[in-house]
KESE-23284 format. One record per atom (N, C-alpha, C, O): residue in one letter; atom name; x, y, z. Coordinates in nm, 4 decimals, padded with zeros to 6 digits. Layout:
# KESE-23284
@residu->A&atome->CA&east->X&north->Y&up->Z
...
END
This chain:
# KESE-23284
@residu->M&atome->N&east->16.2251&north->13.8254&up->17.6386
@residu->M&atome->CA&east->16.1765&north->13.7796&up->17.5103
@residu->M&atome->C&east->16.0764&north->13.6674&up->17.5330
@residu->M&atome->O&east->16.0939&north->13.5830&up->17.6209
@residu->F&atome->N&east->15.9716&north->13.6682&up->17.4522
@residu->F&atome->CA&east->15.8673&north->13.5672&up->17.4648
@residu->F&atome->C&east->15.9142&north->13.4324&up->17.4146
@residu->F&atome->O&east->15.9874&north->13.4232&up->17.3160
@residu->S&atome->N&east->15.8725&north->13.3303&up->17.4817
@residu->S&atome->CA&east->15.8969&north->13.1973&up->17.4284
@residu->S&atome->C&east->15.7878&north->13.1687&up->17.3262
@residu->S&atome->O&east->15.6866&north->13.2388&up->17.3219
@residu->K&atome->N&east->15.8077&north->13.0664&up->17.2442
@residu->K&atome->CA&east->15.7103&north->13.0319&up->17.1418
@residu->K&atome->C&east->15.5753&north->12.9967&up->17.2033
@residu->K&atome->O&east->15.4717&north->13.0323&up->17.1473
@residu->L&atome->N&east->15.5742&north->12.9284&up->17.3161
@residu->L&atome->CA&east->15.4494&north->12.8890&up->17.3814
@residu->L&atome->C&east->15.3724&north->13.0123&up->17.4291
@residu->L&atome->O&east->15.2504&north->13.0177&up->17.4138
@residu->K&atome->N&east->15.4413&north->13.1113&up->17.4864
@residu->K&atome->CA&east->15.3747&north->13.2327&up->17.5317
@residu->K&atome->C&east->15.3222&north->13.3135&up->17.4122
@residu->K&atome->O&east->15.2143&north->13.3723&up->17.4205
@residu->L&atome->N&east->15.3957&north->13.3168&up->17.3037
@residu->L&atome->CA&east->15.3525&north->13.3887&up->17.1841
@residu->L&atome->C&east->15.2276&north->13.3240&up->17.1243
@residu->L&atome->O&east->15.1328&north->13.3938&up->17.0884
@residu->I&atome->N&east->15.2271&north->13.1924&up->17.1137
@residu->I&atome->CA&east->15.1106&north->13.1211&up->17.0602
@residu->I&atome->C&east->14.9899&north->13.1416&up->17.1507
@residu->I&atome->O&east->14.8787&north->13.1615&up->17.1018
@residu->T&atome->N&east->15.0102&north->13.1371&up->17.2818
@residu->T&atome->CA&east->14.9012&north->13.1589&up->17.3770
@residu->T&atome->C&east->14.8453&north->13.3001&up->17.3635
@residu->T&atome->O&east->14.7237&north->13.3189&up->17.3674
@residu->A&atome->N&east->14.9313&north->13.3981&up->17.3480
@residu->A&atome->CA&east->14.8867&north->13.5361&up->17.3331
@residu->A&atome->C&east->14.8064&north->13.5545&up->17.2047
@residu->A&atome->O&east->14.7028&north->13.6211&up->17.2058
@residu->V&atome->N&east->14.8523&north->13.4968&up->17.0951
@residu->V&atome->CA&east->14.7820&north->13.5077&up->16.9674
@residu->V&atome->C&east->14.6451&north->13.4404&up->16.9771
@residu->V&atome->O&east->14.5460&north->13.4956&up->16.9293
@residu->L&atome->N&east->14.6384&north->13.3237&up->17.0373
@residu->L&atome->CA&east->14.5104&north->13.2544&up->17.0524
@residu->L&atome->C&east->14.4136&north->13.3333&up->17.1399
@residu->L&atome->O&east->14.2935&north->13.3342&up->17.1131
@residu->C&atome->N&east->14.4630&north->13.3985&up->17.2425
@residu->C&atome->CA&east->14.3769&north->13.4810&up->17.3275
@residu->C&atome->C&east->14.3201&north->13.6004&up->17.2497
@residu->C&atome->O&east->14.2024&north->13.6336&up->17.2633
@residu->V&atome->N&east->14.4036&north->13.6636&up->17.1692
@residu->V&atome->CA&east->14.3574&north->13.7767&up->17.0885
@residu->V&atome->C&east->14.2508&north->13.7309&up->16.9892
@residu->V&atome->O&east->14.1500&north->13.7991&up->16.9707
@residu->V&atome->N&east->14.2722&north->13.6166&up->16.9257
@residu->V&atome->CA&east->14.1738&north->13.5636&up->16.8308
@residu->V&atome->C&east->14.0440&north->13.5296&up->16.9026
@residu->V&atome->O&east->13.9366&north->13.5607&up->16.8510
@residu->A&atome->N&east->14.0500&north->13.4674&up->17.0187
@residu->A&atome->CA&east->13.9296&north->13.4327&up->17.0951
@residu->A&atome->C&east->13.8521&north->13.5582&up->17.1350
@residu->A&atome->O&east->13.7295&north->13.5607&up->17.1246
@residu->V&atome->N&east->13.9213&north->13.6610&up->17.1797
@residu->V&atome->CA&east->13.8550&north->13.7862&up->17.2177
@residu->V&atome->C&east->13.7916&north->13.8513&up->17.0946
@residu->V&atome->O&east->13.6826&north->13.9078&up->17.1040
@residu->A&atome->N&east->13.8578&north->13.8441&up->16.9807
@residu->A&atome->CA&east->13.8035&north->13.9029&up->16.8580
@residu->A&atome->C&east->13.6715&north->13.8362&up->16.8192
@residu->A&atome->O&east->13.5786&north->13.9042&up->16.7754
@residu->F&atome->N&east->13.6622&north->13.7043&up->16.8348
@residu->F&atome->CA&east->13.5389&north->13.6340&up->16.8021
@residu->F&atome->C&east->13.4262&north->13.6703&up->16.8980
@residu->F&atome->O&east->13.3096&north->13.6719&up->16.8586
@residu->V&atome->N&east->13.4591&north->13.6990&up->17.0218
@residu->V&atome->CA&east->13.3562&north->13.7330&up->17.1199
@residu->V&atome->C&east->13.3125&north->13.8779&up->17.1065
@residu->V&atome->O&east->13.1934&north->13.9072&up->17.1164
@residu->V&atome->N&east->13.4054&north->13.9682&up->17.0844
@residu->V&atome->CA&east->13.3771&north->14.1111&up->17.0838
@residu->V&atome->C&east->13.3179&north->14.1573&up->16.9501
@residu->V&atome->O&east->13.2239&north->14.2368&up->16.9495
@residu->V&atome->N&east->13.3696&north->14.1104&up->16.8397
@residu->V&atome->CA&east->13.3250&north->14.1539&up->16.7084
@residu->V&atome->C&east->13.1890&north->14.0912&up->16.6796
@residu->V&atome->O&east->13.1753&north->13.9691&up->16.6859
@residu->P&atome->N&east->13.0878&north->14.1730&up->16.6480
@residu->P&atome->CA&east->12.9564&north->14.1165&up->16.6184
@residu->P&atome->C&east->12.9589&north->14.0363&up->16.4889
@residu->P&atome->O&east->13.0398&north->14.0628&up->16.4000
@residu->S&atome->N&east->12.8719&north->13.9405&up->16.4792
@residu->S&atome->CA&east->12.8676&north->13.8593&up->16.3583
@residu->S&atome->C&east->12.8128&north->13.9431&up->16.2430
@residu->S&atome->O&east->12.7258&north->14.0279&up->16.2626
@residu->A&atome->N&east->12.8633&north->13.9191&up->16.1259
@residu->A&atome->CA&east->12.8201&north->13.9943&up->16.0082
@residu->A&atome->C&east->12.6964&north->13.9300&up->15.9499
@residu->A&atome->O&east->12.6920&north->13.8087&up->15.9295
@residu->K&atome->N&east->12.5958&north->14.0117&up->15.9230
@residu->K&atome->CA&east->12.4773&north->13.9621&up->15.8549
@residu->K&atome->C&east->12.4148&north->14.0766&up->15.7784
@residu->K&atome->O&east->12.4390&north->14.1937&up->15.8078
@residu->A&atome->N&east->12.3349&north->14.0416&up->15.6810
@residu->A&atome->CA&east->12.2711&north->14.1439&up->15.5984
@residu->A&atome->C&east->12.1720&north->14.2234&up->15.6805
@residu->A&atome->O&east->12.1064&north->14.1699&up->15.7699
@residu->D&atome->N&east->12.1616&north->14.3519&up->15.6494
@residu->D&atome->CA&east->12.0678&north->14.4382&up->15.7189
@residu->D&atome->C&east->11.9303&north->14.4184&up->15.6584
@residu->D&atome->O&east->11.9096&north->14.4469&up->15.5405
@residu->D&atome->N&east->11.8360&north->14.3697&up->15.7380
@residu->D&atome->CA&east->11.7025&north->14.3482&up->15.6852
@residu->D&atome->C&east->11.6051&north->14.4533&up->15.7366
@residu->D&atome->O&east->11.4837&north->14.4332&up->15.7321
@residu->W&atome->N&east->11.6578&north->14.5653&up->15.7854
@residu->W&atome->CA&east->11.5736&north->14.6723&up->15.8377
@residu->W&atome->C&east->11.4853&north->14.7305&up->15.7281
@residu->W&atome->O&east->11.3673&north->14.7570&up->15.7512
@residu->D&atome->N&east->11.5411&north->14.7506&up->15.6092
@residu->D&atome->CA&east->11.4643&north->14.8140&up->15.5026
@residu->D&atome->C&east->11.3930&north->14.7143&up->15.4119
@residu->D&atome->O&east->11.3218&north->14.7550&up->15.3201
@residu->K&atome->N&east->11.4108&north->14.5851&up->15.4360
@residu->K&atome->CA&east->11.3415&north->14.4810&up->15.3584
@residu->K&atome->C&east->11.3582&north->14.5022&up->15.2079
@residu->K&atome->O&east->11.2635&north->14.4848&up->15.1312
@residu->K&atome->N&east->11.4782&north->14.5395&up->15.1667
@residu->K&atome->CA&east->11.5050&north->14.5683&up->15.0259
@residu->K&atome->C&east->11.4829&north->14.4430&up->14.9420
@residu->K&atome->O&east->11.5384&north->14.3371&up->14.9711
@residu->T&atome->N&east->11.3999&north->14.4563&up->14.8360
@residu->T&atome->CA&east->11.3667&north->14.3432&up->14.7499
@residu->T&atome->C&east->11.3769&north->14.3863&up->14.6047
@residu->T&atome->O&east->11.3237&north->14.4904&up->14.5663
@residu->I&atome->N&east->11.4456&north->14.3056&up->14.5238
@residu->I&atome->CA&east->11.4559&north->14.3302&up->14.3808
@residu->I&atome->C&east->11.3496&north->14.2447&up->14.3117
@residu->I&atome->O&east->11.3421&north->14.1237&up->14.3331
@residu->V&atome->N&east->11.2671&north->14.3100&up->14.2278
@residu->V&atome->CA&east->11.1588&north->14.2419&up->14.1585
@residu->V&atome->C&east->11.1763&north->14.2647&up->14.0087
@residu->V&atome->O&east->11.2110&north->14.3746&up->13.9655
@residu->T&atome->N&east->11.1517&north->14.1594&up->13.9293
@residu->T&atome->CA&east->11.1589&north->14.1703&up->13.7839
@residu->T&atome->C&east->11.0191&north->14.1511&up->13.7262
@residu->T&atome->O&east->10.9513&north->14.0528&up->13.7559
@residu->F&atome->N&east->10.9768&north->14.2473&up->13.6427
@residu->F&atome->CA&east->10.8472&north->14.2389&up->13.5756
@residu->F&atome->C&east->10.8716&north->14.2170&up->13.4270
@residu->F&atome->O&east->10.9596&north->14.2800&up->13.3684
@residu->D&atome->N&east->10.7934&north->14.1271&up->13.3654
@residu->D&atome->CA&east->10.8079&north->14.1023&up->13.2227
@residu->D&atome->C&east->10.7022&north->14.1765&up->13.1409
@residu->D&atome->O&east->10.6998&north->14.1659&up->13.0182
@residu->R&atome->N&east->10.6151&north->14.2514&up->13.2085
@residu->R&atome->CA&east->10.5142&north->14.3344&up->13.1425
@residu->R&atome->C&east->10.4907&north->14.4577&up->13.2277
@residu->R&atome->O&east->10.5311&north->14.4604&up->13.3439
@residu->P&atome->N&east->10.4271&north->14.5590&up->13.1732
@residu->P&atome->CA&east->10.4033&north->14.6816&up->13.2510
@residu->P&atome->C&east->10.3193&north->14.6543&up->13.3756
@residu->P&atome->O&east->10.2274&north->14.5724&up->13.3736
@residu->V&atome->N&east->10.3531&north->14.7255&up->13.4850
@residu->V&atome->CA&east->10.2818&north->14.7112&up->13.6118
@residu->V&atome->C&east->10.2429&north->14.8503&up->13.6597
@residu->V&atome->O&east->10.3249&north->14.9422&up->13.6617
@residu->E&atome->N&east->10.1169&north->14.8641&up->13.6982
@residu->E&atome->CA&east->10.0691&north->14.9932&up->13.7462
@residu->E&atome->C&east->10.0819&north->14.9999&up->13.8972
@residu->E&atome->O&east->10.0351&north->14.9112&up->13.9686
@residu->V&atome->N&east->10.1455&north->15.1053&up->13.9450
@residu->V&atome->CA&east->10.1525&north->15.1358&up->14.0879
@residu->V&atome->C&east->10.0903&north->15.2742&up->14.1038
@residu->V&atome->O&east->10.0825&north->15.3485&up->14.0059
@residu->P&atome->N&east->10.0466&north->15.3109&up->14.2221
@residu->P&atome->CA&east->09.9846&north->15.4428&up->14.2386
@residu->P&atome->C&east->10.0742&north->15.5551&up->14.1864
@residu->P&atome->O&east->10.1862&north->15.5746&up->14.2336
@residu->G&atome->N&east->10.0225&north->15.6276&up->14.0891
@residu->G&atome->CA&east->10.0948&north->15.7429&up->14.0366
@residu->G&atome->C&east->10.1740&north->15.7192&up->13.9108
@residu->G&atome->O&east->10.2146&north->15.8157&up->13.8461
@residu->T&atome->N&east->10.1984&north->15.5933&up->13.8724
@residu->T&atome->CA&east->10.2795&north->15.5679&up->13.7534
@residu->T&atome->C&east->10.2614&north->15.4250&up->13.7046
@residu->T&atome->O&east->10.2045&north->15.3406&up->13.7738
@residu->V&atome->N&east->10.3108&north->15.3998&up->13.5842
@residu->V&atome->CA&east->10.3152&north->15.2646&up->13.5283
@residu->V&atome->C&east->10.4626&north->15.2294&up->13.5098
@residu->V&atome->O&east->10.5377&north->15.3024&up->13.4451
@residu->L&atome->N&east->10.5022&north->15.1165&up->13.5675
@residu->L&atome->CA&east->10.6412&north->15.0715&up->13.5558
@residu->L&atome->C&east->10.6552&north->14.9860&up->13.4304
@residu->L&atome->O&east->10.5848&north->14.8860&up->13.4167
@residu->P&atome->N&east->10.7450&north->15.0232&up->13.3379
@residu->P&atome->CA&east->10.7669&north->14.9382&up->13.2208
@residu->P&atome->C&east->10.8374&north->14.8087&up->13.2630
@residu->P&atome->O&east->10.8905&north->14.8016&up->13.3738
@residu->P&atome->N&east->10.8388&north->14.7066&up->13.1769
@residu->P&atome->CA&east->10.9085&north->14.5826&up->13.2121
@residu->P&atome->C&east->11.0534&north->14.6107&up->13.2511
@residu->P&atome->O&east->11.1205&north->14.6932&up->13.1890
@residu->G&atome->N&east->11.1006&north->14.5416&up->13.3540
@residu->G&atome->CA&east->11.2379&north->14.5600&up->13.3999
@residu->G&atome->C&east->11.2535&north->14.5212&up->13.5451
@residu->G&atome->O&east->11.1628&north->14.4630&up->13.6046
@residu->K&atome->N&east->11.3698&north->14.5537&up->13.6033
@residu->K&atome->CA&east->11.4001&north->14.5230&up->13.7436
@residu->K&atome->C&east->11.3810&north->14.6470&up->13.8283
@residu->K&atome->O&east->11.4204&north->14.7571&up->13.7897
@residu->Y&atome->N&east->11.3193&north->14.6275&up->13.9456
@residu->Y&atome->CA&east->11.2924&north->14.7379&up->14.0364
@residu->Y&atome->C&east->11.3242&north->14.6965&up->14.1786
@residu->Y&atome->O&east->11.3182&north->14.5786&up->14.2135
@residu->M&atome->N&east->11.3582&north->14.7958&up->14.2608
@residu->M&atome->CA&east->11.3850&north->14.7713&up->14.4018
@residu->M&atome->C&east->11.2698&north->14.8299&up->14.4830
@residu->M&atome->O&east->11.2359&north->14.9475&up->14.4698
@residu->F&atome->N&east->11.2107&north->14.7455&up->14.5670
@residu->F&atome->CA&east->11.1082&north->14.7883&up->14.6611
@residu->F&atome->C&east->11.1751&north->14.7919&up->14.7981
@residu->F&atome->O&east->11.2387&north->14.6950&up->14.8395
@residu->Q&atome->N&east->11.1602&north->14.9051&up->14.8686
@residu->Q&atome->CA&east->11.2329&north->14.9241&up->14.9937
@residu->Q&atome->C&east->11.1434&north->14.9937&up->15.0955
@residu->Q&atome->O&east->11.0805&north->15.0951&up->15.0654
@residu->V&atome->N&east->11.1385&north->14.9372&up->15.2178
@residu->V&atome->CA&east->11.0617&north->14.9988&up->15.3266
@residu->V&atome->C&east->11.1401&north->15.1182&up->15.3786
@residu->V&atome->O&east->11.2593&north->15.1075&up->15.4078
@residu->M&atome->N&east->11.0722&north->15.2322&up->15.3901
@residu->M&atome->CA&east->11.1356&north->15.3542&up->15.4391
@residu->M&atome->C&east->11.0891&north->15.3812&up->15.5819
@residu->M&atome->O&east->10.9758&north->15.3485&up->15.6172
@residu->D&atome->N&east->11.1748&north->15.4399&up->15.6635
@residu->D&atome->CA&east->11.1373&north->15.4800&up->15.7988
@residu->D&atome->C&east->11.0954&north->15.6263&up->15.7919
@residu->D&atome->O&east->11.1798&north->15.7159&up->15.7933
@residu->F&atome->N&east->10.9648&north->15.6500&up->15.7846
@residu->F&atome->CA&east->10.9114&north->15.7838&up->15.7684
@residu->F&atome->C&east->10.8373&north->15.8237&up->15.8945
@residu->F&atome->O&east->10.7264&north->15.7762&up->15.9189
@residu->L&atome->N&east->10.8972&north->15.9102&up->15.9749
@residu->L&atome->CA&east->10.8384&north->15.9579&up->16.1005
@residu->L&atome->C&east->10.7954&north->15.8422&up->16.1904
@residu->L&atome->O&east->10.6900&north->15.8478&up->16.2537
@residu->G&atome->N&east->10.8762&north->15.7393&up->16.1954
@residu->G&atome->CA&east->10.8487&north->15.6243&up->16.2818
@residu->G&atome->C&east->10.7514&north->15.5249&up->16.2228
@residu->G&atome->O&east->10.7263&north->15.4208&up->16.2835
@residu->S&atome->N&east->10.6957&north->15.5537&up->16.1059
@residu->S&atome->CA&east->10.6015&north->15.4627&up->16.0404
@residu->S&atome->C&east->10.6771&north->15.3761&up->15.9411
@residu->S&atome->O&east->10.7594&north->15.4263&up->15.8646
@residu->R&atome->N&east->10.6496&north->15.2466&up->15.9418
@residu->R&atome->CA&east->10.7159&north->15.1552&up->15.8489
@residu->R&atome->C&east->10.6202&north->15.1154&up->15.7359
@residu->R&atome->O&east->10.6307&north->15.0055&up->15.6812
@residu->N&atome->N&east->10.5270&north->15.2047&up->15.7011
@residu->N&atome->CA&east->10.4285&north->15.1754&up->15.5972
@residu->N&atome->C&east->10.4600&north->15.2430&up->15.4648
@residu->N&atome->O&east->10.3801&north->15.2354&up->15.3715
@residu->V&atome->N&east->10.5734&north->15.3082&up->15.4549
@residu->V&atome->CA&east->10.6090&north->15.3805&up->15.3329
@residu->V&atome->C&east->10.7034&north->15.2938&up->15.2505
@residu->V&atome->O&east->10.8065&north->15.2485&up->15.3000
@residu->I&atome->N&east->10.6671&north->15.2711&up->15.1237
@residu->I&atome->CA&east->10.7467&north->15.1880&up->15.0333
@residu->I&atome->C&east->10.7988&north->15.2761&up->14.9206
@residu->I&atome->O&east->10.7221&north->15.3490&up->14.8578
@residu->R&atome->N&east->10.9289&north->15.2694&up->14.8950
@residu->R&atome->CA&east->10.9890&north->15.3434&up->14.7841
@residu->R&atome->C&east->11.0213&north->15.2436&up->14.6731
@residu->R&atome->O&east->11.0799&north->15.1381&up->14.6976
@residu->I&atome->N&east->10.9821&north->15.2789&up->14.5511
@residu->I&atome->CA&east->11.0080&north->15.1953&up->14.4336
@residu->I&atome->C&east->11.1090&north->15.2689&up->14.3472
@residu->I&atome->O&east->11.0837&north->15.3808&up->14.3024
@residu->T&atome->N&east->11.2238&north->15.2057&up->14.3240
@residu->T&atome->CA&east->11.3319&north->15.2669&up->14.2457
@residu->T&atome->C&east->11.3773&north->15.1688&up->14.1389
@residu->T&atome->O&east->11.3295&north->15.0555&up->14.1323
@residu->D&atome->N&east->11.4709&north->15.2141&up->14.0547
@residu->D&atome->CA&east->11.5337&north->15.1203&up->13.9622
@residu->D&atome->C&east->11.6145&north->15.0204&up->14.0448
@residu->D&atome->O&east->11.6274&north->15.0372&up->14.1661
@residu->E&atome->N&east->11.6681&north->14.9182&up->13.9820
@residu->E&atome->CA&east->11.7343&north->14.8110&up->14.0562
@residu->E&atome->C&east->11.8565&north->14.8574&up->14.1350
@residu->E&atome->O&east->11.9005&north->14.7882&up->14.2269
@residu->Y&atome->N&east->11.9115&north->14.9733&up->14.1003
@residu->Y&atome->CA&east->12.0290&north->15.0249&up->14.1693
@residu->Y&atome->C&east->11.9939&north->15.1279&up->14.2765
@residu->Y&atome->O&east->12.0815&north->15.1728&up->14.3504
@residu->G&atome->N&east->11.8666&north->15.1653&up->14.2853
@residu->G&atome->CA&east->11.8237&north->15.2617&up->14.3855
@residu->G&atome->C&east->11.8530&north->15.4054&up->14.3483
@residu->G&atome->O&east->11.8512&north->15.4927&up->14.4350
@residu->V&atome->N&east->11.8803&north->15.4327&up->14.2196
@residu->V&atome->CA&east->11.9170&north->15.5670&up->14.1761
@residu->V&atome->C&east->11.7936&north->15.6497&up->14.1400
@residu->V&atome->O&east->11.7748&north->15.7596&up->14.1921
@residu->K&atome->N&east->11.7101&north->15.5969&up->14.0511
@residu->K&atome->CA&east->11.5923&north->15.6710&up->14.0044
@residu->K&atome->C&east->11.4692&north->15.6268&up->14.0832
@residu->K&atome->O&east->11.4373&north->15.5079&up->14.0866
@residu->V&atome->N&east->11.4001&north->15.7210&up->14.1463
@residu->V&atome->CA&east->11.2792&north->15.6911&up->14.2235
@residu->V&atome->C&east->11.1586&north->15.7015&up->14.1306
@residu->V&atome->O&east->11.1349&north->15.8055&up->14.0691
@residu->Y&atome->N&east->11.0825&north->15.5917&up->14.1212
@residu->Y&atome->CA&east->10.9617&north->15.5907&up->14.0384
@residu->Y&atome->C&east->10.8382&north->15.6265&up->14.1196
@residu->Y&atome->O&east->10.7502&north->15.6969&up->14.0700
@residu->A&atome->N&east->10.8302&north->15.5796&up->14.2428
@residu->A&atome->CA&east->10.7118&north->15.6068&up->14.3252
@residu->A&atome->C&east->10.7449&north->15.5862&up->14.4717
@residu->A&atome->O&east->10.8324&north->15.5071&up->14.5069
@residu->T&atome->N&east->10.6739&north->15.6585&up->14.5561
@residu->T&atome->CA&east->10.6770&north->15.6379&up->14.7005
@residu->T&atome->C&east->10.5315&north->15.6231&up->14.7425
@residu->T&atome->O&east->10.4513&north->15.7150&up->14.7255
@residu->V&atome->N&east->10.4983&north->15.5070&up->14.7973
@residu->V&atome->CA&east->10.3576&north->15.4759&up->14.8267
@residu->V&atome->C&east->10.3419&north->15.4355&up->14.9727
@residu->V&atome->O&east->10.4373&north->15.3920&up->15.0372
@residu->F&atome->N&east->10.2207&north->15.4504&up->15.0232
@residu->F&atome->CA&east->10.1884&north->15.4055&up->15.1577
@residu->F&atome->C&east->10.1323&north->15.2648&up->15.1487
@residu->F&atome->O&east->10.0398&north->15.2388&up->15.0717
@residu->G&atome->N&east->10.1880&north->15.1748&up->15.2273
@residu->G&atome->CA&east->10.1406&north->15.0379&up->15.2299
@residu->G&atome->C&east->10.0386&north->15.0187&up->15.3406
@residu->G&atome->O&east->10.0340&north->15.0956&up->15.4366
@residu->I&atome->N&east->09.9576&north->14.9157&up->15.3262
@residu->I&atome->CA&east->09.8581&north->14.8802&up->15.4268
@residu->I&atome->C&east->09.8827&north->14.7350&up->15.4650
@residu->I&atome->O&east->09.8945&north->14.6488&up->15.3779
@residu->W&atome->N&east->09.8904&north->14.7079&up->15.5946
@residu->W&atome->CA&east->09.9115&north->14.5717&up->15.6423
@residu->W&atome->C&east->09.7946&north->14.4842&up->15.6012
@residu->W&atome->O&east->09.6794&north->14.5269&up->15.6090
@residu->D&atome->N&east->09.8226&north->14.3631&up->15.5579
@residu->D&atome->CA&east->09.7191&north->14.2676&up->15.5208
@residu->D&atome->C&east->09.7595&north->14.1326&up->15.5776
@residu->D&atome->O&east->09.8689&north->14.0831&up->15.5507
@residu->F&atome->N&east->09.6711&north->14.0738&up->15.6558
@residu->F&atome->CA&east->09.6978&north->13.9443&up->15.7173
@residu->F&atome->C&east->09.5971&north->13.8430&up->15.6670
@residu->F&atome->O&east->09.4807&north->13.8764&up->15.6449
@residu->T&atome->N&east->09.6402&north->13.7216&up->15.6491
@residu->T&atome->CA&east->09.5499&north->13.6135&up->15.6134
@residu->T&atome->C&east->09.5739&north->13.4973&up->15.7086
@residu->T&atome->O&east->09.6878&north->13.4641&up->15.7413
@residu->F&atome->N&east->09.4662&north->13.4372&up->15.7516
@residu->F&atome->CA&east->09.4781&north->13.3242&up->15.8429
@residu->F&atome->C&east->09.4655&north->13.1909&up->15.7699
@residu->F&atome->O&east->09.4980&north->13.0861&up->15.8257
@residu->D&atome->N&east->09.4184&north->13.1947&up->15.6456
@residu->D&atome->CA&east->09.4060&north->13.0750&up->15.5641
@residu->D&atome->C&east->09.5096&north->13.0820&up->15.4543
@residu->D&atome->O&east->09.4912&north->13.1540&up->15.3561
@residu->A&atome->N&east->09.6180&north->13.0083&up->15.4692
@residu->A&atome->CA&east->09.7245&north->13.0087&up->15.3698
@residu->A&atome->C&east->09.6802&north->12.9315&up->15.2464
@residu->A&atome->O&east->09.6234&north->12.8231&up->15.2593
@residu->P&atome->N&east->09.7048&north->12.9848&up->15.1270
@residu->P&atome->CA&east->09.6667&north->12.9117&up->15.0053
@residu->P&atome->C&east->09.7548&north->12.7883&up->14.9877
@residu->P&atome->O&east->09.8688&north->12.7848&up->15.0340
@residu->E&atome->N&east->09.7002&north->12.6872&up->14.9199
@residu->E&atome->CA&east->09.7767&north->12.5647&up->14.8982
@residu->E&atome->C&east->09.8911&north->12.5868&up->14.8018
@residu->E&atome->O&east->10.0000&north->12.5328&up->14.8213
@residu->K&atome->N&east->09.8681&north->12.6660&up->14.6973
@residu->K&atome->CA&east->09.9720&north->12.6953&up->14.5985
@residu->K&atome->C&east->09.9982&north->12.8452&up->14.6001
@residu->K&atome->O&east->09.9077&north->12.9254&up->14.5772
@residu->T&atome->N&east->10.1229&north->12.8820&up->14.6275
@residu->T&atome->CA&east->10.1569&north->13.0245&up->14.6266
@residu->T&atome->C&east->10.2457&north->13.0562&up->14.5099
@residu->T&atome->O&east->10.2853&north->13.1714&up->14.4920
END
């Protein structure tokens, strides 16, 4: 039978191994999911979005990360799927 000291040592070892082996939990930012709220109609290629909340999400399409899917805030109804173009600026504006 285990003594209390051996039992406590065994429990602490299991907890220590769990912290090392189990990966830390964090949000998945692979799809860059973003919820946006518009207070007026917004035109996107192919449609006009009425005022409301929408989810913009990067899709992995044949290895390209330039495809953006626009859905309702829950991701149920797809309003548009568009191709994005990278845009870089070297002069940051003072007020964003």
